[in-house]
C-alpha positions as a printed Julia matrix, in Angstrom:
138×3 Matrix{Float64}:
 194.81  141.89  82.15
 194.99  141.6   78.29
 197.89  143.84  76.84
 197.1   147.31  75.38
 199.62  149.21  73.12
 198.65  152.52  72.69
 199.56  153.78  69.16
 202.08  156.09  67.79
 201.14  158.12  65.1
 201.32  156.86  61.54
 200.84  158.35  58.22
 197.26  156.84  58.24
 196.53  158.11  61.6
 198.23  161.15  62.24
 195.55  163.62  61.2
 193.32  161.55  63.11
 194.89  162.08  66.38
 196.21  165.02  68.56
 198.3   163.94  71.37
 197.43  160.2   71.05
 193.5   161.44  71.02
 190.43  161.56  68.54
 191.12  165.13  67.04
 187.62  164.85  65.69
 183.98  163.73  66.23
 183.79  159.67  65.8
 180.49  158.68  63.95
 178.32  156.2   63.11
 179.02  155.61  59.23
 175.05  154.41  58.69
 173.06  157.31  60.29
 175.97  159.77  61.54
 175.3   160.05  64.94
 178.17  161.26  67.15
 179.3   157.73  68.98
 182.37  159.94  70.85
 183.23  163.8   70.98
 186.36  165.01  69.91
 189.63  164.87  72.4
 187.64  161.97  74.69
 189.13  158.46  73.29
 192.96  157.45  72.77
 194.15  155.24  69.75
 194.89  152.02  70.82
 196.68  148.75  69.09
 194.76  145.32  70.39
 194.27  142.59  68.0
 190.6   141.42  68.45
 187.99  139.45  65.85
 185.01  141.24  65.78
 181.86  139.82  64.11
 181.17  140.99  60.8
 178.2   144.22  60.31
 174.99  142.52  61.45
 171.67  143.42  63.09
 171.91  143.62  67.22
 169.39  141.18  67.7
 171.31  138.6   65.65
 174.73  139.15  67.75
 172.77  138.59  71.11
 172.23  134.85  70.18
 175.57  133.03  71.43
 173.95  129.9   69.53
 175.09  130.85  65.79
 178.19  131.39  64.52
 179.27  134.7   62.97
 182.0   135.59  60.71
 184.78  137.55  61.78
 187.02  140.31  61.03
 190.81  140.39  62.56
 190.87  144.26  63.69
 193.95  146.14  65.19
 193.05  149.64  65.67
 190.31  151.22  68.22
 189.51  154.25  69.98
 189.69  153.24  73.58
 187.89  154.9   76.84
 187.67  153.84  80.4
 184.35  155.29  81.29
 180.97  153.86  79.66
 179.56  157.62  80.07
 182.11  158.74  77.69
 179.79  157.92  74.51
 177.23  159.74  73.15
 175.22  157.4   71.54
 175.93  153.54  71.91
 174.44  150.64  72.92
 175.51  146.9   74.04
 174.37  143.48  73.44
 173.69  140.86  75.79
 177.08  139.02  76.77
 178.15  136.54  74.32
 180.85  134.57  76.3
 182.79  137.21  78.13
 182.03  140.01  75.48
 179.35  142.7   75.17
 179.85  144.21  71.86
 179.04  148.07  71.2
 176.27  149.01  68.58
 174.85  152.75  67.43
 172.11  153.24  69.57
 170.54  155.46  66.79
 170.42  152.87  63.76
 171.5   149.57  65.82
 174.24  149.1   63.43
 176.71  146.95  64.85
 179.26  145.92  66.62
 181.1   149.07  66.19
 183.64  147.85  68.81
 183.46  145.68  72.14
 183.91  145.14  75.83
 185.5   142.32  77.33
 183.57  142.15  80.62
 186.88  139.99  82.37
 189.04  142.75  81.43
 190.32  145.43  84.18
 190.38  147.29  86.34
 190.12  149.44  84.84
 187.27  149.08  82.58
 188.57  149.21  78.92
 185.69  149.98  75.9
 187.04  149.44  72.16
 185.45  151.43  69.06
 187.28  149.82  65.75
 188.33  152.45  63.68
 187.1   150.63  60.66
 183.67  150.48  61.86
 183.42  154.48  62.34
 183.97  157.44  60.38
 184.99  161.04  61.76
 183.99  164.01  61.49
 186.45  166.22  59.66
 185.53  169.25  59.63
 186.21  171.88  62.65
 182.54  172.46  64.12
 182.3   169.3   65.83
 178.91  169.48  65.14
 177.63  171.43  68.31
């Protein structure tokens, strides 16, 4: 199983977390759909090269090489049903990329099909935004 180090709060993440979990809803940066409700995902340090943002249909084609960017901080959940609004690409190597189910922006994160148990699903901090008001969108 790949090593995942859960984050200790830093100045950049302190206001985003409460007891290590997301303090606010996590949103798609394009359409503002809720990806994860508050207090459902744990902040984790894990290095992973994510393809640059692209259309979902382009990510499903393993014959194309995509430029990538190294991402190091993720929201992590262990149950697929924790998500409010996420889509998955077809497998590319051992990875399935996570996209916004409403506008198909992605990848917002990934799932390594060979990692686990338990399963882990990662949403990049740099690919999402948070709902910082206290009414949590309900």
